[in-house]
N, C-alpha and C positions, 0 to 999 in steps of 0.2 A: 504493500500500500504506500510505498514511498513516493510514487508519482502522483499522488492525490493532491488536490488543492488544499490550501488552508481554509478551514471552515469558520464561519461566523459563530462564535460561541456566546454572543450577547443576546441572542433571541431567547425570549422566555418560552419555556416548554409549553405553556398554555397557548401562546400565539402560534407555535409550530403545530400543536395538536389541532387548533382551529383551522389552520391552512390545509393540512392534509385531510382532515375530516370533511371539509367542504369539497376538496378536490376528489375525494373518494365517495362522492354522493351522487344520487340520481333522484331528482325531485326532493321529497322529504325523507328519503331513505339514505341513511349514512351507513357505510360499510366498514369503517375503521373499527377495529377491535382493541388495538393496543398501540402505543407509541413508546419505543425504547430509545432512550437517550444515551449516547456514547460519549466518553470523555473527550474524544477528539473533535466533537461538535457535529457529528453526523447522527442521523436518526434511522430507525427501522420502523416502518409502518407495517403492522400486521392487520390484515383485513379479510373480510368474508369473500369466499369464492363467488358469491352471488353478485359481486360487482361486475363481473364479466358476463355478457350474454353470449352463450355458446351456441354454435350451430348444432343441429340435432345429431350429427354424426361425430361430434367431438365431446370428450369428457374433460379436457383441459384447455385453457386459453392458448391461442396461437401466438407465435412470436410477433406477428403483426399487431395483435391486441395489446401485448405488453409494450411494444414500441409506441402505440397510440397513447397508452397511459403515460408513458414517459414524456411524450410531446405535450400532452395535456398539462402535466405538472409544470413544464417550462413555460407554457402559455399563461398559466395562472400567476407564476412568479418567475421572471426571467433570470433571477439570481440563484435559482435552484440548480444543484448538480445532482443528477440521478446516476447511481451506480449501474454498471452494466449487468451485474448479477441480480437475480431475483429467484424466488422459489416458493416452496410449500413447506409448512411446518408439519411436525409429526401429528398434530391434531386436525389437519385438513384446512388450515387457513393459508393464505398467501402472504408473502413478505416482499418488501421493496425498500432498499436503502437509499437515502438521499441526504443532502446537506445544503447549506447556503454559502455562496461565495462571500468572502469578506468584501465589504464595500470599498 
């Protein structure tokens, strides 16, 4: 992780939770389940798989759907850095890591 940018550590976790909760919502439905704060200033959003609308022949989101989510986060706040990796937790939720560039 040595090639990563320096992340803004001054953001209050409640503000970050609000940002990602709104970004991971559709209408009045919020899909965020947990926000993990790391010491280096990046975060992990853990969210419901129901966030993604899957095609009938698929049981996991496509790479395109993940990329669309990443682009959506950047449109909501252009200072966000979204990590390349994402995944599924042992209990069936999805996760995505992100941080905010220092101004």
